[in-house]
N, C-alpha and C positions, 0 to 999 in steps of 0.2 A: 503646336498640334498638344491639347492638355497640357500646358505647361511646361512640356519639355521640345526635345529635337526626334523625329523621325525619318529616318533614314531608309530608304528603299533601294535594292540591288536586283538587277535583273538580267541573266544574261543566256542566252539561245544560239547552239550551233543545228546548222541542219547540213548536209551533207547532200548534195544534189547526185554525184556520181563518185562511185569510186569504181574505177577500172584498171586491170593491170593488163599488157601485152604480152604475147609470149615468149617464153623465155627461150631464148636460141642461144645454143653452143655451136661454134662452126659448122653454122648452117643447119643443123639440126634441131628441130623444136624439142626441147624436151617436158617440156610444161606447157600447156596450151593458156591462153589470157582468160580472164573468168571477171566478171561483174562479182565484186565480196560486198556488196552495200546491205547491210540488213542481215548479215551471215558472221558467224563464228570463222569461216575461212579455213577449216581442217583438214579439208580435202587432200589427197596426195597432189603436190605441185602450187599448194596454196601458203600464204604466209603466216596465216593463223594468229592475223589480228583481227579482234573483234571491231568491226566498223558499226557502228552505232546510227542510225539516220538521224536519229534525234537527243541532244543532251541538253538540259538546261539545269538552271538553279536560281531560285528567289530567296532573296534574303529580306529580313525586317528587322531594323534597330532601333528601339528606342530608348531615348536617356533624359533622365528627369532628374536633377538634382544628384544625390549619390546611389539611386537605381538606375540599373540597366537592362534590357530586357533583348535576347538576340535569340531569333527564329529562322531556321534555313533549309528548304526544302529542294531537294536535289532529285532529278527526273533521268531515267535513261531507256529509250523505246526500246521495243523486243527485239527479240534477234531469231534467226533459224538456225538449228543445226544443220549444217550442209553434209557432213562426215556421215554416208547412208551406212558405214559399216558399223556403227553404232545402234543401230536397228534390224539388222539381219536375225534372222530366227536362227540361231546357234548358238552353242556352248559357252561363247566368249561374250554373249550380250545377254543371254536369258537367264532367270535365275531358277533352281530347280530343277535341270535339264536333266533326262534320259541319257541312256548310253551314247556311246561316241557313232553310233553309225548314221548319222547326219537325218536329214530329212527324208522321210519314208510317206509314198502317197496312202490316202484313206484306201481302205480295202481291208483283206482277211487280216492280215497286219494290224489294225488300227478297229478300235470302236471311237467314232467320235464323238464322246459324253466327256468333257471337262466338267465331271460335277462328284470327284470322289476326292479331294474335297475340291468348292468353287474356284476356277483360277481368275484371282484378281483382275478387273480389267489392265491392261498396261503390264501384266508382271510378268508374261510371258512363262510358258512349260512345258516340258517334255515328258514328265513323270505322272501326271495327273490323270485320271482317269483309266477304264480296264483297256486290256490289250490283250488278244486273243492269239497273238502270233508269236512265233519266236524272236523278232525284230522288235527292241526297244529303242524308238528314235523319235521323231517330233512329228509325229502324225498331225496332220491337217485341224481335228478337232478336240485337240488335246496340246494344242501350241498358242498363245495369245502373242502378235507378234509386240516387240517393247515399243511404245510410241511416245512414252513419258520423259518427257526432258527436250523432245525434237523442238518444241517453239517453247523460245522463253520470254514469258512474258516482260513487259515493262516495269521498269522498278522505281518507285518512291521513296524516300528516305528523309525524315524529318527530326529535324535538332532543335531543342530549347535552352539555353543557356540565360541566369540569372544572376548579377552582382552585384553585391552591396558594399558600396564602401565605407565600411564601418567608421574609418577614420584615415587621417591623409595616409597613414603609411599602413593598413589594414586592410585587406580586400575579403570578403567571403564569397564564392563562387557556387553555385548549383546547377549542373547541366545534366540534363535527359535526353540521353543519344537515343534514335528510334524511338520515338513518342509513342508511334501507331503500334508498337510492338511487333510488324511485319516481321515474316519469317523470310528469309532469302530464297528465290528461285532455284526451283532444282533444276541443276545442268549436269552435264555428263562429265564432270570433270573430278581430277583427284581428291578436290575437296567437298564436290558433290552441290557445289557454288560458285557464283563468277564473285570472287574475293577483289575485284576491282571496284564491284558495283554496289555490292550489299556485305552485311555482316550477320554471322551468325550468331550473335550473343544477343538478340532480342531487346526490349526497352531496359536499357541500361541506366543507372543515376550515379552522379559522380558529385562529390561534395568535396571542395578544396578550400583551404583557408592561405594568403600569402601575407606574408610582414616582412616589413622592409626597413634595417637599420642602417 
């Protein structure tokens, strides 16, 4: 094609089911079975293995004389964080929380007006807003449930690499990783993203020279 060679590579993995049976020790069910497809599987009794329903990659490589261009796109389908403990309205999972008195009902102890300052959607707060009572806890109107990160969107990453054979013993390479400059999707992990799928570096350009003697 166009005086050169074009190679196309494509692979796609689709998981139909991912079911685990009950974990039984001495006739006692220690952990119940579950269907883990499309989730991070971090609930108690699960194996913490992220099971993507679909993963795929598409590669295009074009070579003409001393020029070589390679484009690769990788895809991983969306996941759901099944660990509900990550989204409880508590001091462990909310930002800017009040005292450790727990959740208190709306009433004399609470004024349900989260306007001092406004509470960002998905941030969660037990301290913003007026409180006319002695109890400073998690009033219903002063607390926004933390939902950010429960649904982890699908991820696409595209890399481009151009190689020029200047001489038989010298090669120059320019690589652009994460061509579209996509930020990694937020997940409730230690790093704040899934390191097995995405990179936090954004668009990264690498230049290299290889010389052989």
